[in-house]
Every structure is written in C-alpha cells, then in structure tokens.
N, C-alpha and C positions, 0 to 999 in steps of 0.2 A: 281338767278332771279326766281321769282315764276311765274309759267305758269297760265293763268287764267283758271278756270273751273267753270260751273254753277252748277253742281250736284255732290254730293258725297255720295258713297254707302260703306259699310264696310261688308265683310263677307268671308266664306270659299268657295274656289273653289276646286273641285275635278278633278281627272281624271276619265273618264268615259270609261269603257270597253263594247262595244255594238257590236252585230252583226246585219248585215241588213237581216238576215234570221229570219224566225219565227220558234220557237220551245224552248225546254228546253236547258239551258246552258251544260247540261251533253251529248247533242247530237251535239252541235254547234262545229265546228273545228276550228273556227277563229273569233276573235273580233278585232275591230278597236279602239285605243285610240282616245278619243275626250276629251273636257273639259266641265265642267258645274257646276254651282252654282248659286243660285238664284241673287246674288248680281252683279256677274260678267256678268250673262246672261243679266240682266237689263242694265249694263252699255255698253255692247256691242251693244245691241238693240239701245241705245241712240246714240252711236258713229256712228254707220252705218247709222243713220238718220242726221248726221252732227252736233250733240250736243257736248258740251264740258263737259267732265263727268270724275271723278276721282274714281277709285276702290282701297280700302285699304284692305290687307290681310297679313297674315303670312304664309309662305310656307315651307315645308319640305327643308332641305339642300340636296336635291336629284334631280335626273333626271326628275321625275315627277313634281316637283316644277319648274324647269328650262322649262319644256314643257309649263306649264300653263302661266308663266310670258311671255314668247315669243308670245304665242297665244294672250293673252290679249293685250300686248303692240302692237302687229301687227294689232289690230283692231282700233288703235287710241284712247285707253282708257289711261288717266293719271294714273301713276303707282309709282310716286316718293317716296311715303311711304310704299310700299310694302317690307316686311322684310323676311329673310330667318333665319331660327332657327334650332338648333340641338336637341331641346326638344322634338321633335316628327316628324313623317314622313308626307308627303303630303298625305291628304286623297284620297280614292279610292272608286269608286262606279261601280257596275255591273247592267246592265239593261238586263232582260230576257224577250223577247217579246214571251209569250206563244201562245197567238192567236192575231187576229187583234184587239180584244177588251181587252184582258188582258195582263198587263205587271207587273213583279215583279222587284222590286228595291232593291239591296243589298248594305248596306253602309259598308264601313271598315274606319271609320273615329274616332272611340275611341281614346282619346289621341293624336289625330293628332296635328300637328304644329299649326294649326289655333285655336285649342281649348285653347291654352296657350297664346292667344292674352291678353293684358291688355290694360287700357286705356292710358297708356304711348305712345301707338302707334299713338295717335292723336297729340303729342306734335309737334308743328311747322306747323300744318294743318291750313291754312288760311281761317278759317270759315268765316271771314268778307266778303269774296269775292263770297260766294256761294249764290245761290237763293233757293235750294232745298237740304235736306237731305233725302236720301232714307234708310228706316229702314225695316228690315223683322223681323219675329219672330223665324228665325232660329239661328242667331247670339246669342241672349241672352240664348238660349236652349243649346249652346255648353259646356258652364262651368260657374261658378259663375264670374269669371274674365271676360269672355265674355258678361256677363249681366251688370256687372259693366261699361264695355266699351261702351255698347250700351246706357245706360242712361247718361253716361258723354257725349257722342256725342249728345244726345238730349238736355241736358243742355247747351252746347256750342252753339247748333243751336238756341236755345230760346234766348240766351244772344245776339247773333248777328242778331236776326230778320229773321232767316232762316225758310223757311216753311218745315214742316215734312210731308213726303209721307210714309205711314205705309201699308206693305203687310203682314198680319199675317203669311202666308206660313207655316202653322201648321204642325210640324213633331212629332207624338206621339211616334216615335222610340227613341227621344233624351231626353223626359222628361215626367213626370207623368201628366195627365190631370188636376189634381188639380193645379200644379204649371203653367201650361200652361194657364189655365183659369185666374189665377191671374195676371201673367206677362202680357199677351196679353191685357187684360182689362187696365192696368196700361199705357201701351205704346200708345193704342188706344185714351185713355182720353187726352194724350199730343200732339197728331197729329193733323195737319191741313186737311189732306186727308187720309182716310183709304179705301184701295183697298182690298175687301174681298170677298172669294168664298162664294156661298151660303151654302155650308156645314158647313164651318168655321163659318159663321154667325149664324147657327143654334146652332153649339156648344157653342158660347159665349153668345147668347140670350135666348136660348130654345124656340124660336118662329120660324114660318114657312112663315108668311106673310111678304112679302118684305118691306111694308111700316112700319109695327111694328118693323121688325128687324132693320132697318135703324134709326128709333126714338130711340130705346133703345141703340144703339151705338152711337149716337150723344148726349152723356151724357150732355154735357155743351151748347148745341145748337150752336156750333161754328165751326163746321167742315162739310166737303163734305164727304158723304158715297158712295162709288161705289160698288155695289153688283154684282160679276161677276157670270153669270149663264151659262156658256159654250156656247152650240149651241143656247140657247135661248137669247143670247146677255147679256147686262147688264142693272142695274136700276142706276140712279143717284140720290141722295137725297141732297138737299141743303135748306131744309125747305119744299119742296115738291118734290114728287117723279115722275120721268120721266123714261120710257123704252126706251132703244136704242137697236134696232135689231141687231142681230148677222148676220154673214155671213154664208151660207151654204158651206159645205166642202164635196166633193165627198167620198174622203177616208182620214181618219185620220191615219196617218203613226206612229206618236209618240207624244202623248199628253203631255209628260213632257216639261215643259218650256212655255207653253202657258200663265200662270198668269204672269211670268216675261215679256214677249213680251207685254202684255197688259199693265203692268206699265210703260215700256219704251215708247209705244205709247201714253199713257195718259200724262205721263210727258213732251213728245215732244210737244204734244198740249198746255200744260201750258206755255211751254218756248216760244211758237210761238204766244202767246197772245189768243189762241182759247177759246171759251165758253166751259164750262165743258161737255155739251152734245156732242159736236163734239170731246172733248178730249176722251170721251168713245167710240165714233164711230171709232177714229183712233186706239185705244187700242183693239176694237173688230177685226179690220181688221188684226192688228198685230198677234193677237192670232190665227186668221184663217190661216195665212200664215205660221207661224213657225210649226204648228202641221202637214203640209204636207211633212216634211222631217224628216229623222232620225237625232237625236241629239237635244241637247238644244238650240244650237245657230246656227245651219246650215241653218235654214230656216228663220232666222231673215233679213228682207229686207233692201235694201238701201231705200233712200228717193225716188228716181225715181220709183222704183218698188212698193213702198208702194202707192204713190199718182196715178200711174197708175191704181193700182187695185181699189183704191177709186173711181176715175173717171169712170172707167168701171164698177162700182158696182159689181166687181166680175164675169161679164159676158165677160170672155175672152175665145178665141179660145184654143183648145187643142194643136194646132200647130202654132208657131209664125214663119212667112215666111218673 
C-alpha cells in the first residue's frame, strides 16, 4: 500500500563528523557523528513541521548508510525508495570550525554510493500524489547519471502537474563553473519556485541589484524567485519585488544548513496555503533557528517552536521558566 506524501526530494546524505570545539581538526581530540545533506535536511525540516515528505537516496552498504537511514526514518520522513548499494561507500564530511566566523568543510564523497544513482530509482514512485518536487543543484553535480535522474524527476513532475521548487545550492567542488552555469540555468527555467542565495544569483546573472537579478532569473515570466540574503532577510519576486526582513541572531553557531531550513519553512508555508511573503517569513525564521546549534539538522524546530518564535517575533527570554 502506498503511503501518502505531498513532497519528494532526491539526493545524497553523508555522515558528518563535527566537533563542538573551535579549532583546527589537527588539534581536536574528538568529533561526533551527525548526518547532513541538503535534501534530507529539507525533508527533516518539513517532517518536524508535520508535513508528509519523502526522501530518496542510495546509501553505501555499510554502517554509515545504516546510521543515516535510521536517523532519517526516525524523523518521520518516508524512505520506501531508499536503496543500499555495494558500488560505493556512504559519503563522509568533516566540519572544521576554525573561528566563530570561519568554517572549513571537507568532503569525502567521490564515487560514493549516491553518485551511482540512476533514473531507475524513481520506478514505482507515485508522482501523481505529489504536490511539490524539491530539487537542488547538488544531485545533478554528483555524476552524469545523477544529472539524468534529476532531469527525469523534473519531467515526471511536469507530466503529473507537480510544482517544482529549485534550490541551486552551488557546490563548485563538485563541478566546473561552466557546467554549473549551464545546468543550473536549465533547471531554473523549468522550475516554479527558485530559492537562491544572493551570491549564487550573482554567479548566474552577473548582476547585483535584487530586482534585476530576479527579472533575469524569471526567464519565462512564470515563476516565483526568492532571493536569500542571510541576515538581511530575503526578497520575493512574482512580477514585483518585496523585501522580507530577517531575524537577528545573537550568535551564529553553525551557518551550514540555513538555506535548507529556509526551503523547508517556505515549502511548509506553501502547503498551508500561505501567501508567498509569509512563506518567506517562515523561511527566514527557520534559517535563524537552525544556525544557533551545531549540525545541519539539530536546530530544525518543531511546529510549536517555530510558531512560538514567529509570534514572539524573536523576543524571547534567555531563560524559560
């Protein structure tokens, strides 16, 4: 029996080794295993908000793969189409917090199990029941077969009237700038919602003005562009540009995962029938909450925590009694 889900996302998740200490990894004596990947971060963010979401991936037939599946499944994310493979290992990632402002990220994902994903992994996935397909620019960068998988998912979504949410999530360590430029423009043109960072938008448009960036990205005048600007909040463009203020954060503990949290919050708003300005407001709040804890997913809030934060407009006491 097929379980209902509203949102589908496809991509690689890795085991993250991270210390809660600041300093070079050569001087750190212990690290803790966590999990992270743009698509599973997004899925877990949505699941914690009570939404029905499925994540599809290929994991190495190893202990790290088992760890990832247990964590994702434990968050209430559908995972019926996740597969294990002997073709490659589960990818690993190390985070090195050099200072409070600077972090180095080291990937060990070349020829990982996920990089061998093919479009056949989507066989028997019920696209007809979906409302949204979430796509990032990471999956097509992993390999040629992962690019084909991404485009196949987009074609299936289009065929079934499923809206496409695209987060470029540019990783220049995975492919050349020329190839990234071409493929990201290709996917953007096919998407209904483009959630893009301001530096990514500069790369894809060579423009700096928010309105001009959004106009250039909206090539067919048929999509919503959301420009994410970190502490400065976000801009929403749907033929006209609106600024949505961000939420001040006293201390940024770990900035990785903020964009994925934003995407989860924005998509939650869409699923709840919220207007796009308030969808961006929810996304801004999610981003502000997740960066206050170590790890990609640890700071993702439940629905109660998120709405308490929004209602209090971030003016909460340091101590809850």
